[in-house]
N, CA, C and O atoms as a GROMACS GRO file, in nm:
protein
  636
    1MET      N    1   5.316  -8.220   3.815
    1MET     CA    2   5.239  -8.091   3.834
    1MET      C    3   5.120  -8.064   3.751
    1MET      O    4   5.032  -7.988   3.791
    2ASP      N    5   5.116  -8.118   3.646
    2ASP     CA    6   5.021  -8.082   3.553
    2ASP      C    7   4.877  -8.140   3.600
    2ASP      O    8   4.770  -8.078   3.592
    3TYR      N    9   4.898  -8.282   3.656
    3TYR     CA   10   4.777  -8.332   3.704
    3TYR      C   11   4.729  -8.274   3.827
    3TYR      O   12   4.608  -8.276   3.851
    4ALA      N   13   4.814  -8.220   3.911
    4ALA     CA   14   4.797  -8.147   4.042
    4ALA      C   15   4.698  -8.012   4.001
    4ALA      O   16   4.589  -7.978   4.045
    5PHE      N   17   4.772  -7.961   3.914
    5PHE     CA   18   4.712  -7.809   3.860
    5PHE      C   19   4.570  -7.831   3.816
    5PHE      O   20   4.478  -7.764   3.860
    6ALA      N   21   4.554  -7.938   3.719
    6ALA     CA   22   4.419  -7.975   3.656
    6ALA      C   23   4.322  -8.012   3.770
    6ALA      O   24   4.211  -7.959   3.778
    7SER      N   25   4.364  -8.098   3.854
    7SER     CA   26   4.286  -8.152   3.964
    7SER      C   27   4.210  -8.030   4.064
    7SER      O   28   4.096  -8.019   4.110
    8ALA      N   29   4.317  -7.956   4.070
    8ALA     CA   30   4.271  -7.827   4.162
    8ALA      C   31   4.168  -7.747   4.109
    8ALA      O   32   4.075  -7.703   4.176
    9LEU      N   33   4.186  -7.726   3.981
    9LEU     CA   34   4.115  -7.630   3.905
    9LEU      C   35   3.993  -7.681   3.819
    9LEU      O   36   3.923  -7.603   3.754
   10HIS      N   37   3.970  -7.826   3.824
   10HIS     CA   38   3.853  -7.863   3.719
   10HIS      C   39   3.727  -7.832   3.765
   10HIS      O   40   3.640  -7.822   3.679
   11HIS      N   41   3.693  -7.813   3.902
   11HIS     CA   42   3.547  -7.776   3.926
   11HIS      C   43   3.537  -7.614   3.971
   11HIS      O   44   3.444  -7.566   4.034
   12SER      N   45   3.662  -7.535   3.920
   12SER     CA   46   3.672  -7.395   3.942
   12SER      C   47   3.595  -7.314   3.835
   12SER      O   48   3.592  -7.350   3.717
   13ASP      N   49   3.534  -7.203   3.881
   13ASP     CA   50   3.468  -7.109   3.778
   13ASP      C   51   3.526  -6.983   3.773
   13ASP      O   52   3.462  -6.883   3.738
   14VAL      N   53   3.665  -6.980   3.813
   14VAL     CA   54   3.750  -6.848   3.807
   14VAL      C   55   3.769  -6.807   3.657
   14VAL      O   56   3.751  -6.887   3.564
   15ASN      N   57   3.805  -6.678   3.641
   15ASN     CA   58   3.848  -6.643   3.499
   15ASN      C   59   3.969  -6.581   3.519
   15ASN      O   60   4.042  -6.575   3.420
   16VAL      N   61   4.017  -6.521   3.645
   16VAL     CA   62   4.148  -6.481   3.643
   16VAL      C   63   4.224  -6.558   3.730
   16VAL      O   64   4.174  -6.581   3.840
   17LEU      N   65   4.361  -6.614   3.699
   17LEU     CA   66   4.428  -6.668   3.788
   17LEU      C   67   4.559  -6.628   3.778
   17LEU      O   68   4.605  -6.587   3.672
   18LYS      N   69   4.642  -6.638   3.906
   18LYS     CA   70   4.780  -6.602   3.914
   18LYS      C   71   4.846  -6.730   3.972
   18LYS      O   72   4.818  -6.761   4.088
   19VAL      N   73   4.930  -6.804   3.900
   19VAL     CA   74   5.008  -6.909   3.931
   19VAL      C   75   5.153  -6.885   3.979
   19VAL      O   76   5.238  -6.836   3.904
   20SER      N   77   5.178  -6.919   4.106
   20SER     CA   78   5.312  -6.884   4.147
   20SER      C   79   5.366  -7.033   4.160
   20SER      O   80   5.312  -7.122   4.226
   21TYR      N   81   5.482  -7.042   4.082
   21TYR     CA   82   5.569  -7.164   4.095
   21TYR      C   83   5.687  -7.130   4.063
   21TYR      O   84   5.715  -7.035   3.990
   22ASP      N   85   5.785  -7.225   4.127
   22ASP     CA   86   5.958  -7.185   4.128
   22ASP      C   87   5.996  -7.187   3.988
   22ASP      O   88   6.081  -7.106   3.950
   23ILE      N   89   5.941  -7.270   3.904
   23ILE     CA   90   5.996  -7.264   3.760
   23ILE      C   91   5.875  -7.258   3.664
   23ILE      O   92   5.863  -7.331   3.566
   24ALA      N   93   5.785  -7.159   3.702
   24ALA     CA   94   5.658  -7.117   3.612
   24ALA      C   95   5.725  -7.084   3.468
   24ALA      O   96   5.675  -7.133   3.367
   25CYS      N   97   5.825  -7.011   3.462
   25CYS     CA   98   5.875  -6.967   3.339
   25CYS      C   99   5.895  -7.078   3.234
   25CYS      O  100   5.879  -7.056   3.114
   26GLN      N  101   5.931  -7.201   3.286
   26GLN     CA  102   5.953  -7.328   3.198
   26GLN      C  103   5.809  -7.397   3.183
   26GLN      O  104   5.759  -7.430   3.075
   27TRP      N  105   5.750  -7.411   3.307
   27TRP     CA  106   5.654  -7.512   3.320
   27TRP      C  107   5.519  -7.451   3.236
   27TRP      O  108   5.434  -7.529   3.193
   28HIS      N  109   5.510  -7.319   3.221
   28HIS     CA  110   5.399  -7.283   3.148
   28HIS      C  111   5.397  -7.309   3.007
   28HIS      O  112   5.289  -7.321   2.949
   29LYS      N  113   5.521  -7.321   2.940
   29LYS     CA  114   5.533  -7.342   2.809
   29LYS      C  115   5.446  -7.462   2.766
   29LYS      O  116   5.443  -7.561   2.840
   30LYS      N  117   5.378  -7.460   2.655
   30LYS     CA  118   5.308  -7.584   2.607
   30LYS      C  119   5.199  -7.635   2.707
   30LYS      O  120   5.149  -7.745   2.685
   31LEU      N  121   5.160  -7.566   2.809
   31LEU     CA  122   5.060  -7.622   2.921
   31LEU      C  123   4.932  -7.629   2.830
   31LEU      O  124   4.864  -7.730   2.849
   32HIS      N  125   4.893  -7.553   2.748
   32HIS     CA  126   4.769  -7.573   2.673
   32HIS      C  127   4.748  -7.701   2.609
   32HIS      O  128   4.643  -7.765   2.613
   33GLN      N  129   4.880  -7.744   2.535
   33GLN     CA  130   4.876  -7.887   2.471
   33GLN      C  131   4.873  -7.989   2.576
   33GLN      O  132   4.806  -8.092   2.561
   34ARG      N  133   4.939  -7.969   2.676
   34ARG     CA  134   4.950  -8.066   2.773
   34ARG      C  135   4.812  -8.087   2.847
   34ARG      O  136   4.785  -8.193   2.905
   35MET      N  137   4.731  -7.985   2.842
   35MET     CA  138   4.600  -7.999   2.914
   35MET      C  139   4.511  -8.076   2.833
   35MET      O  140   4.414  -8.133   2.884
   36ASP      N  141   4.541  -8.083   2.688
   36ASP     CA  142   4.447  -8.158   2.589
   36ASP      C  143   4.474  -8.292   2.608
   36ASP      O  144   4.398  -8.378   2.562
   37ASN      N  145   4.594  -8.328   2.684
   37ASN     CA  146   4.621  -8.474   2.690
   37ASN      C  147   4.587  -8.544   2.815
   37ASN      O  148   4.598  -8.665   2.833
   38MET      N  149   4.539  -8.447   2.910
   38MET     CA  150   4.485  -8.500   3.032
   38MET      C  151   4.362  -8.584   3.019
   38MET      O  152   4.294  -8.572   2.917
   39PRO      N  153   4.328  -8.667   3.109
   39PRO     CA  154   4.209  -8.742   3.105
   39PRO      C  155   4.078  -8.641   3.084
   39PRO      O  156   4.081  -8.532   3.140
   40PRO      N  157   3.981  -8.673   3.017
   40PRO     CA  158   3.858  -8.590   2.980
   40PRO      C  159   3.824  -8.511   3.099
   40PRO      O  160   3.822  -8.388   3.092
   41SER      N  161   3.796  -8.572   3.205
   41SER     CA  162   3.750  -8.511   3.309
   41SER      C  163   3.823  -8.395   3.389
   41SER      O  164   3.769  -8.322   3.471
   42LEU      N  165   3.957  -8.392   3.349
   42LEU     CA  166   4.047  -8.295   3.388
   42LEU      C  167   4.090  -8.202   3.294
   42LEU      O  168   4.173  -8.117   3.327
   43GLN      N  169   4.044  -8.205   3.179
   43GLN     CA  170   4.105  -8.118   3.066
   43GLN      C  171   4.042  -7.967   3.097
   43GLN      O  172   3.921  -7.948   3.111
   44LEU      N  173   4.132  -7.871   3.105
   44LEU     CA  174   4.099  -7.735   3.109
   44LEU      C  175   4.115  -7.654   2.984
   44LEU      O  176   4.211  -7.667   2.909
   45ASN      N  177   4.015  -7.568   2.964
   45ASN     CA  178   4.025  -7.494   2.851
   45ASN      C  179   4.095  -7.344   2.896
   45ASN      O  180   4.022  -7.247   2.918
   46LEU      N  181   4.213  -7.336   2.906
   46LEU     CA  182   4.278  -7.219   2.972
   46LEU      C  183   4.250  -7.083   2.862
   46LEU      O  184   4.258  -6.966   2.900
   47HIS      N  185   4.223  -7.118   2.747
   47HIS     CA  186   4.196  -7.012   2.653
   47HIS      C  187   4.085  -6.900   2.726
   47HIS      O  188   4.092  -6.777   2.721
   48ASN      N  189   4.006  -6.964   2.779
   48ASN     CA  190   3.896  -6.866   2.844
   48ASN      C  191   3.926  -6.816   2.964
   48ASN      O  192   3.835  -6.761   3.026
   49TRP      N  193   4.042  -6.823   3.016
   49TRP     CA  194   4.090  -6.761   3.134
   49TRP      C  195   4.197  -6.664   3.122
   49TRP      O  196   4.270  -6.668   3.023
   50ASN      N  197   4.214  -6.575   3.217
   50ASN     CA  198   4.315  -6.477   3.213
   50ASN      C  199   4.420  -6.532   3.327
   50ASN      O  200   4.402  -6.514   3.448
   51VAL      N  201   4.521  -6.596   3.276
   51VAL     CA  202   4.618  -6.670   3.338
   51VAL      C  203   4.766  -6.594   3.332
   51VAL      O  204   4.815  -6.548   3.229
   52SER      N  205   4.823  -6.591   3.457
   52SER     CA  206   4.954  -6.526   3.481
   52SER      C  207   5.031  -6.612   3.559
   52SER      O  208   5.002  -6.653   3.671
   53PHE      N  209   5.145  -6.641   3.487
   53PHE     CA  210   5.247  -6.724   3.563
   53PHE      C  211   5.360  -6.646   3.608
   53PHE      O  212   5.426  -6.571   3.536
   54LEU      N  213   5.380  -6.671   3.744
   54LEU     CA  214   5.464  -6.600   3.799
   54LEU      C  215   5.596  -6.690   3.885
   54LEU      O  216   5.573  -6.808   3.915
   55VAL      N  217   5.703  -6.642   3.913
   55VAL     CA  218   5.791  -6.699   3.998
   55VAL      C  219   5.814  -6.614   4.125
   55VAL      O  220   5.843  -6.494   4.133
   56PRO      N  221   5.794  -6.712   4.231
   56PRO     CA  222   5.805  -6.620   4.378
   56PRO      C  223   5.941  -6.552   4.385
   56PRO      O  224   6.039  -6.590   4.320
   57LYS      N  225   5.940  -6.455   4.463
   57LYS     CA  226   6.045  -6.345   4.472
   57LYS      C  227   6.186  -6.400   4.521
   57LYS      O  228   6.291  -6.348   4.484
   58PHE      N  229   6.178  -6.515   4.613
   58PHE     CA  230   6.308  -6.558   4.648
   58PHE      C  231   6.368  -6.642   4.537
   58PHE      O  232   6.491  -6.642   4.527
   59HIS      N  233   6.305  -6.705   4.466
   59HIS     CA  234   6.340  -6.788   4.351
   59HIS      C  235   6.387  -6.718   4.230
   59HIS      O  236   6.472  -6.772   4.159
   60LEU      N  237   6.337  -6.599   4.198
   60LEU     CA  238   6.352  -6.514   4.100
   60LEU      C  239   6.504  -6.477   4.051
   60LEU      O  240   6.543  -6.488   3.935
   61PRO      N  241   6.579  -6.432   4.157
   61PRO     CA  242   6.710  -6.399   4.114
   61PRO      C  243   6.805  -6.505   4.043
   61PRO      O  244   6.898  -6.480   3.966
   62ALA      N  245   6.764  -6.622   4.084
   62ALA     CA  246   6.846  -6.742   4.034
   62ALA      C  247   6.809  -6.764   3.871
   62ALA      O  248   6.873  -6.842   3.801
   63HIS      N  249   6.703  -6.688   3.825
   63HIS     CA  250   6.661  -6.692   3.673
   63HIS      C  251   6.729  -6.582   3.592
   63HIS      O  252   6.781  -6.478   3.634
   64ILE      N  253   6.718  -6.624   3.472
   64ILE     CA  254   6.792  -6.526   3.369
   64ILE      C  255   6.714  -6.391   3.373
   64ILE      O  256   6.603  -6.390   3.426
   65ALA      N  257   6.761  -6.288   3.323
   65ALA     CA  258   6.711  -6.148   3.320
   65ALA      C  259   6.577  -6.153   3.270
   65ALA      O  260   6.488  -6.103   3.339
   66SER      N  261   6.552  -6.202   3.165
   66SER     CA  262   6.418  -6.205   3.082
   66SER      C  263   6.305  -6.272   3.175
   66SER      O  264   6.195  -6.217   3.184
   67CYS      N  265   6.329  -6.380   3.238
   67CYS     CA  266   6.241  -6.431   3.338
   67CYS      C  267   6.219  -6.340   3.448
   67CYS      O  268   6.103  -6.324   3.485
   68GLN      N  269   6.323  -6.272   3.510
   68GLN     CA  270   6.291  -6.189   3.604
   68GLN      C  271   6.206  -6.072   3.571
   68GLN      O  272   6.136  -6.022   3.659
   69TRP      N  273   6.206  -6.022   3.445
   69TRP     CA  274   6.105  -5.913   3.409
   69TRP      C  275   5.972  -5.985   3.369
   69TRP      O  276   5.866  -5.935   3.404
   70SER      N  277   5.974  -6.091   3.304
   70SER     CA  278   5.853  -6.149   3.257
   70SER      C  279   5.762  -6.218   3.364
   70SER      O  280   5.641  -6.224   3.347
   71PHE      N  281   5.824  -6.270   3.476
   71PHE     CA  282   5.746  -6.351   3.578
   71PHE      C  283   5.772  -6.284   3.715
   71PHE      O  284   5.776  -6.356   3.815
   72SER      N  285   5.788  -6.165   3.725
   72SER     CA  286   5.799  -6.099   3.853
   72SER      C  287   5.658  -6.055   3.895
   72SER      O  288   5.572  -6.010   3.819
   73PHE      N  289   5.646  -6.078   4.044
   73PHE     CA  290   5.531  -6.023   4.107
   73PHE      C  291   5.527  -5.874   4.116
   73PHE      O  292   5.425  -5.808   4.141
   74ASN      N  293   5.639  -5.829   4.094
   74ASN     CA  294   5.648  -5.670   4.104
   74ASN      C  295   5.587  -5.609   3.980
   74ASN      O  296   5.541  -5.496   3.994
   75TRP      N  297   5.579  -5.659   3.872
   75TRP     CA  298   5.521  -5.607   3.747
   75TRP      C  299   5.370  -5.651   3.712
   75TRP      O  300   5.302  -5.614   3.617
   76THR      N  301   5.340  -5.732   3.807
   76THR     CA  302   5.198  -5.800   3.785
   76THR      C  303   5.083  -5.728   3.847
   76THR      O  304   5.071  -5.711   3.969
   77LYS      N  305   4.994  -5.684   3.754
   77LYS     CA  306   4.876  -5.605   3.832
   77LYS      C  307   4.777  -5.706   3.893
   77LYS      O  308   4.747  -5.813   3.841
   78GLY      N  309   4.733  -5.662   4.006
   78GLY     CA  310   4.650  -5.742   4.084
   78GLY      C  311   4.697  -5.839   4.208
   78GLY      O  312   4.620  -5.905   4.279
   79VAL      N  313   4.836  -5.835   4.219
   79VAL     CA  314   4.879  -5.923   4.305
   79VAL      C  315   4.942  -5.833   4.451
   79VAL      O  316   4.994  -5.893   4.545
   80GLY      N  317   4.929  -5.700   4.449
   80GLY     CA  318   4.986  -5.639   4.547
   80GLY      C  319   5.130  -5.635   4.585
   80GLY      O  320   5.209  -5.595   4.499
   81ARG      N  321   5.170  -5.666   4.689
   81ARG     CA  322   5.296  -5.684   4.737
   81ARG      C  323   5.321  -5.815   4.780
   81ARG      O  324   5.389  -5.845   4.879
   82THR      N  325   5.264  -5.895   4.701
   82THR     CA  326   5.279  -6.044   4.727
   82THR      C  327   5.409  -6.084   4.699
   82THR      O  328   5.467  -6.028   4.607
   83ASP      N  329   5.474  -6.188   4.774
   83ASP     CA  330   5.596  -6.245   4.733
   83ASP      C  331   5.603  -6.382   4.678
   83ASP      O  332   5.703  -6.434   4.630
   84GLY      N  333   5.497  -6.430   4.689
   84GLY     CA  334   5.470  -6.571   4.642
   84GLY      C  335   5.518  -6.681   4.720
   84GLY      O  336   5.492  -6.794   4.678
   85GLU      N  337   5.591  -6.669   4.837
   85GLU     CA  338   5.655  -6.764   4.911
   85GLU      C  339   5.589  -6.832   5.027
   85GLU      O  340   5.640  -6.930   5.081
   86GLU      N  341   5.470  -6.777   5.068
   86GLU     CA  342   5.385  -6.800   5.187
   86GLU      C  343   5.352  -6.953   5.191
   86GLU      O  344   5.353  -7.008   5.302
   87PRO      N  345   5.324  -7.021   5.089
   87PRO     CA  346   5.295  -7.158   5.086
   87PRO      C  347   5.437  -7.249   5.141
   87PRO      O  348   5.418  -7.350   5.209
   88GLU      N  349   5.547  -7.213   5.113
   88GLU     CA  350   5.667  -7.278   5.160
   88GLU      C  351   5.696  -7.244   5.318
   88GLU      O  352   5.773  -7.311   5.386
   89CYS      N  353   5.630  -7.141   5.362
   89CYS     CA  354   5.680  -7.085   5.508
   89CYS      C  355   5.643  -7.211   5.607
   89CYS      O  356   5.717  -7.231   5.704
   90GLY      N  357   5.555  -7.277   5.589
   90GLY     CA  358   5.489  -7.366   5.685
   90GLY      C  359   5.568  -7.489   5.675
   90GLY      O  360   5.540  -7.571   5.762
   91TRP      N  361   5.656  -7.524   5.593
   91TRP     CA  362   5.702  -7.660   5.582
   91TRP      C  363   5.789  -7.695   5.697
   91TRP      O  364   5.789  -7.807   5.749
   92ALA      N  365   5.873  -7.584   5.739
   92ALA     CA  366   5.949  -7.615   5.860
   92ALA      C  367   5.875  -7.661   5.994
   92ALA      O  368   5.926  -7.737   6.077
   93ASN      N  369   5.761  -7.611   6.002
   93ASN     CA  370   5.653  -7.663   6.107
   93ASN      C  371   5.608  -7.812   6.088
   93ASN      O  372   5.578  -7.886   6.181
   94LEU      N  373   5.606  -7.846   5.949
   94LEU     CA  374   5.564  -7.989   5.928
   94LEU      C  375   5.676  -8.080   5.928
   94LEU      O  376   5.649  -8.199   5.918
   95ASN      N  377   5.806  -8.042   5.939
   95ASN     CA  378   5.908  -8.139   5.956
   95ASN      C  379   5.906  -8.226   6.061
   95ASN      O  380   5.955  -8.339   6.050
   96ALA      N  381   5.840  -8.173   6.195
   96ALA     CA  382   5.834  -8.245   6.309
   96ALA      C  383   5.718  -8.358   6.291
   96ALA      O  384   5.715  -8.459   6.360
   97ALA      N  385   5.623  -8.329   6.190
   97ALA     CA  386   5.515  -8.428   6.176
   97ALA      C  387   5.575  -8.550   6.088
   97ALA      O  388   5.522  -8.661   6.103
   98ALA      N  389   5.676  -8.537   6.002
   98ALA     CA  390   5.730  -8.636   5.909
   98ALA      C  391   5.743  -8.766   5.966
   98ALA      O  392   5.686  -8.863   5.915
   99SER      N  393   5.825  -8.775   6.084
   99SER     CA  394   5.851  -8.905   6.156
   99SER      C  395   5.722  -8.969   6.213
   99SER      O  396   5.704  -9.090   6.220
  100SER      N  397   5.636  -8.877   6.253
  100SER     CA  398   5.529  -8.933   6.344
  100SER      C  399   5.427  -8.977   6.254
  100SER      O  400   5.348  -9.063   6.290
  101THR      N  401   5.422  -8.924   6.137
  101THR     CA  402   5.307  -8.967   6.024
  101THR      C  403   5.325  -9.068   5.933
  101THR      O  404   5.230  -9.112   5.869
  102LYS      N  405   5.448  -9.113   5.920
  102LYS     CA  406   5.503  -9.195   5.822
  102LYS      C  407   5.440  -9.346   5.847
  102LYS      O  408   5.439  -9.428   5.756
  103ASP      N  409   5.400  -9.370   5.953
  103ASP     CA  410   5.344  -9.508   5.969
  103ASP      C  411   5.190  -9.511   5.985
  103ASP      O  412   5.131  -9.617   6.004
  104MET      N  413   5.131  -9.400   5.976
  104MET     CA  414   4.980  -9.386   5.994
  104MET      C  415   4.923  -9.423   5.867
  104MET      O  416   4.992  -9.434   5.766
  105GLY      N  417   4.776  -9.445   5.870
  105GLY     CA  418   4.698  -9.472   5.761
  105GLY      C  419   4.681  -9.329   5.694
  105GLY      O  420   4.724  -9.226   5.745
  106PRO      N  421   4.608  -9.335   5.565
  106PRO     CA  422   4.584  -9.210   5.502
  106PRO      C  423   4.495  -9.113   5.590
  106PRO      O  424   4.526  -8.996   5.614
  107GLY      N  425   4.399  -9.166   5.628
  107GLY     CA  426   4.291  -9.083   5.686
  107GLY      C  427   4.351  -9.026   5.823
  107GLY      O  428   4.336  -8.907   5.853
  108HIS      N  429   4.413  -9.107   5.897
  108HIS     CA  430   4.477  -9.042   6.027
  108HIS      C  431   4.599  -8.942   5.988
  108HIS      O  432   4.626  -8.843   6.056
  109ARG      N  433   4.662  -8.978   5.879
  109ARG     CA  434   4.784  -8.891   5.857
  109ARG      C  435   4.734  -8.741   5.824
  109ARG      O  436   4.782  -8.638   5.869
  110ARG      N  437   4.613  -8.756   5.722
  110ARG     CA  438   4.565  -8.631   5.684
  110ARG      C  439   4.516  -8.546   5.799
  110ARG      O  440   4.537  -8.425   5.797
  111ASP      N  441   4.446  -8.607   5.904
  111ASP     CA  442   4.385  -8.537   6.015
  111ASP      C  443   4.504  -8.484   6.098
  111ASP      O  444   4.495  -8.368   6.137
  112THR      N  445   4.615  -8.555   6.129
  112THR     CA  446   4.733  -8.501   6.185
  112THR      C  447   4.797  -8.384   6.103
  112THR      O  448   4.835  -8.282   6.160
  113LEU      N  449   4.807  -8.401   5.978
  113LEU     CA  450   4.871  -8.280   5.900
  113LEU      C  451   4.775  -8.171   5.911
  113LEU      O  452   4.824  -8.061   5.934
  114ASP      N  453   4.651  -8.178   5.899
  114ASP     CA  454   4.543  -8.071   5.917
  114ASP      C  455   4.564  -8.003   6.057
  114ASP      O  456   4.551  -7.881   6.068
  115ASP      N  457   4.589  -8.067   6.143
  115ASP     CA  458   4.600  -8.028   6.289
  115ASP      C  459   4.727  -7.937   6.298
  115ASP      O  460   4.724  -7.824   6.347
  116TYR      N  461   4.846  -7.999   6.243
  116TYR     CA  462   4.960  -7.914   6.225
  116TYR      C  463   4.954  -7.797   6.153
  116TYR      O  464   5.006  -7.692   6.192
  117MET      N  465   4.889  -7.809   6.043
  117MET     CA  466   4.862  -7.685   5.966
  117MET      C  467   4.770  -7.566   6.027
  117MET      O  468   4.798  -7.446   6.019
  118GLY      N  469   4.669  -7.614   6.083
  118GLY     CA  470   4.586  -7.547   6.175
  118GLY      C  471   4.661  -7.473   6.268
  118GLY      O  472   4.647  -7.352   6.279
  119ASP      N  473   4.758  -7.553   6.349
  119ASP     CA  474   4.828  -7.483   6.444
  119ASP      C  475   4.922  -7.372   6.405
  119ASP      O  476   4.950  -7.272   6.472
  120TRP      N  477   4.970  -7.408   6.279
  120TRP     CA  478   5.063  -7.301   6.204
  120TRP      C  479   4.994  -7.161   6.171
  120TRP      O  480   5.042  -7.048   6.180
  121ASN      N  481   4.875  -7.200   6.132
  121ASN     CA  482   4.779  -7.071   6.098
  121ASN      C  483   4.732  -7.000   6.215
  121ASN      O  484   4.706  -6.880   6.213
  122TRP      N  485   4.720  -7.078   6.321
  122TRP     CA  486   4.680  -7.008   6.470
  122TRP      C  487   4.793  -6.923   6.500
  122TRP      O  488   4.777  -6.802   6.519
  123LYS      N  489   4.912  -6.983   6.506
  123LYS     CA  490   5.038  -6.892   6.544
  123LYS      C  491   5.051  -6.769   6.458
  123LYS      O  492   5.084  -6.661   6.505
  124LYS      N  493   5.024  -6.790   6.319
  124LYS     CA  494   5.044  -6.680   6.241
  124LYS      C  495   4.931  -6.554   6.272
  124LYS      O  496   4.954  -6.434   6.273
  125LEU      N  497   4.832  -6.609   6.290
  125LEU     CA  498   4.719  -6.518   6.340
  125LEU      C  499   4.752  -6.436   6.462
  125LEU      O  500   4.740  -6.314   6.470
  126VAL      N  501   4.798  -6.520   6.560
  126VAL     CA  502   4.833  -6.440   6.688
  126VAL      C  503   4.966  -6.358   6.667
  126VAL      O  504   4.989  -6.262   6.741
  127ARG      N  505   5.046  -6.392   6.577
  127ARG     CA  506   5.161  -6.299   6.580
  127ARG      C  507   5.124  -6.178   6.494
  127ARG      O  508   5.188  -6.073   6.506
  128LEU      N  509   5.022  -6.192   6.409
  128LEU     CA  510   4.983  -6.073   6.311
  128LEU      C  511   4.979  -5.940   6.388
  128LEU      O  512   5.030  -5.844   6.331
  129GLY      N  513   4.929  -5.924   6.499
  129GLY     CA  514   4.892  -5.813   6.576
  129GLY      C  515   5.033  -5.757   6.623
  129GLY      O  516   5.049  -5.635   6.624
  130LEU      N  517   5.143  -5.847   6.664
  130LEU     CA  518   5.264  -5.794   6.693
  130LEU      C  519   5.346  -5.726   6.564
  130LEU      O  520   5.422  -5.629   6.572
  131PHE      N  521   5.313  -5.799   6.448
  131PHE     CA  522   5.391  -5.748   6.315
  131PHE      C  523   5.314  -5.613   6.291
  131PHE      O  524   5.384  -5.515   6.269
  132LEU      N  525   5.188  -5.598   6.292
  132LEU     CA  526   5.114  -5.474   6.244
  132LEU      C  527   5.115  -5.373   6.335
  132LEU      O  528   5.094  -5.262   6.286
  133LEU      N  529   5.138  -5.377   6.475
  133LEU     CA  530   5.120  -5.274   6.559
  133LEU      C  531   5.248  -5.172   6.549
  133LEU      O  532   5.228  -5.053   6.574
  134PRO      N  533   5.376  -5.214   6.513
  134PRO     CA  534   5.450  -5.102   6.483
  134PRO      C  535   5.432  -5.011   6.348
  134PRO      O  536   5.479  -4.898   6.340
  135LEU      N  537   5.365  -5.069   6.254
  135LEU     CA  538   5.326  -5.011   6.136
  135LEU      C  539   5.213  -4.906   6.158
  135LEU      O  540   5.206  -4.817   6.073
  136VAL      N  541   5.130  -4.903   6.254
  136VAL     CA  542   5.022  -4.826   6.276
  136VAL      C  543   5.068  -4.678   6.267
  136VAL      O  544   5.021  -4.605   6.179
  137PRO      N  545   5.166  -4.629   6.364
  137PRO     CA  546   5.191  -4.492   6.352
  137PRO      C  547   5.264  -4.447   6.226
  137PRO      O  548   5.270  -4.325   6.207
  138GLN      N  549   5.318  -4.528   6.139
  138GLN     CA  550   5.371  -4.502   6.002
  138GLN      C  551   5.252  -4.469   5.923
  138GLN      O  552   5.263  -4.383   5.836
  139ARG      N  553   5.153  -4.522   5.940
  139ARG     CA  554   5.036  -4.514   5.845
  139ARG      C  555   4.940  -4.398   5.892
  139ARG      O  556   4.888  -4.319   5.813
  140ILE      N  557   4.922  -4.395   6.028
  140ILE     CA  558   4.844  -4.303   6.086
  140ILE      C  559   4.887  -4.150   6.078
  140ILE      O  560   4.803  -4.063   6.057
  141TYR      N  561   5.005  -4.126   6.092
  141TYR     CA  562   5.064  -3.973   6.117
  141TYR      C  563   5.049  -3.931   5.980
  141TYR      O  564   4.993  -3.822   5.975
  142PRO      N  565   5.080  -3.979   5.863
  142PRO     CA  566   5.077  -3.885   5.737
  142PRO      C  567   4.902  -3.860   5.722
  142PRO      O  568   4.866  -3.767   5.650
  143LEU      N  569   4.826  -3.922   5.771
  143LEU     CA  570   4.681  -3.903   5.746
  143LEU      C  571   4.639  -3.783   5.845
  143LEU      O  572   4.550  -3.705   5.814
  144TYR      N  573   4.717  -3.772   5.978
  144TYR     CA  574   4.688  -3.675   6.062
  144TYR      C  575   4.732  -3.541   5.985
  144TYR      O  576   4.654  -3.447   5.974
  145ARG      N  577   4.860  -3.537   5.933
  145ARG     CA  578   4.903  -3.440   5.886
  145ARG      C  579   4.816  -3.388   5.738
  145ARG      O  580   4.788  -3.272   5.710
  146TYR      N  581   4.792  -3.482   5.674
  146TYR     CA  582   4.692  -3.455   5.548
  146TYR      C  583   4.568  -3.368   5.583
  146TYR      O  584   4.530  -3.271   5.517
  147PHE      N  585   4.511  -3.417   5.697
  147PHE     CA  586   4.402  -3.364   5.722
  147PHE      C  587   4.396  -3.260   5.837
  147PHE      O  588   4.288  -3.217   5.879
  148ASN      N  589   4.517  -3.221   5.887
  148ASN     CA  590   4.554  -3.129   5.989
  148ASN      C  591   4.476  -3.134   6.128
  148ASN      O  592   4.436  -3.039   6.195
  149ILE      N  593   4.464  -3.276   6.154
  149ILE     CA  594   4.385  -3.291   6.264
  149ILE      C  595   4.472  -3.278   6.394
  149ILE      O  596   4.417  -3.259   6.503
  150SER      N  597   4.602  -3.287   6.382
  150SER     CA  598   4.697  -3.270   6.483
  150SER      C  599   4.684  -3.118   6.537
  150SER      O  600   4.710  -3.096   6.656
  151LYS      N  601   4.653  -3.037   6.471
  151LYS     CA  602   4.628  -2.884   6.486
  151LYS      C  603   4.492  -2.847   6.534
  151LYS      O  604   4.459  -2.732   6.564
  152GLY      N  605   4.415  -2.952   6.540
  152GLY     CA  606   4.270  -2.900   6.560
  152GLY      C  607   4.192  -2.851   6.452
  152GLY      O  608   4.075  -2.817   6.469
  153GLU      N  609   4.252  -2.846   6.334
  153GLU     CA  610   4.181  -2.813   6.201
  153GLU      C  611   4.134  -2.941   6.123
  153GLU      O  612   4.172  -3.057   6.137
  154GLY      N  613   4.048  -2.892   6.046
  154GLY     CA  614   4.026  -3.018   5.954
  154GLY      C  615   3.915  -3.116   6.024
  154GLY      O  616   3.860  -3.084   6.129
  155SER      N  617   3.892  -3.217   5.965
  155SER     CA  618   3.784  -3.320   6.027
  155SER      C  619   3.850  -3.448   5.974
  155SER      O  620   3.937  -3.446   5.886
  156TYR      N  621   3.799  -3.571   6.040
  156TYR     CA  622   3.822  -3.687   6.008
  156TYR      C  623   3.761  -3.724   5.873
  156TYR      O  624   3.655  -3.671   5.839
  157PRO      N  625   3.821  -3.806   5.800
  157PRO     CA  626   3.755  -3.830   5.658
  157PRO      C  627   3.648  -3.936   5.698
  157PRO      O  628   3.665  -4.026   5.780
  158ARG      N  629   3.542  -3.913   5.630
  158ARG     CA  630   3.402  -4.002   5.630
  158ARG      C  631   3.440  -4.143   5.544
  158ARG      O  632   3.490  -4.146   5.431
  159VAL      N  633   3.407  -4.250   5.620
  159VAL     CA  634   3.435  -4.378   5.582
  159VAL      C  635   3.310  -4.438   5.524
  159VAL      O  636   3.312  -4.554   5.482
   0.00000   0.00000   0.00000
């Protein structure tokens, strides 16, 4: 995990980082020292970054109470209503690819998996409208009430 983390970030210039990992409460311990033991090209100076380690909401109830408070998305500024589970949602879609890609070469395998993931993202995008449509009346009605638009009084807010 350390190598994957360092590899993903070694060319990054971010200074705020939110790390979501099922066992972040354990993994983050002594991460600074472990980064010092990485190959020189991958060593990260995490002291210059604002790093928050979080446990995804589905996995959090299995942790002890102190982890639930310290590593919760609910108490972390800057993450909105994120649950941290989205990266795992596409795995079921990739199960079908496992048997067909196991005999492929690395390039063909990457291209095929990229196609599967692109298909998954397209399906999410298409379903997004069906998910958001029922929420529109819930969000619009309070605005109408606030600005008295339904009675013909007031005016629309300027955007």
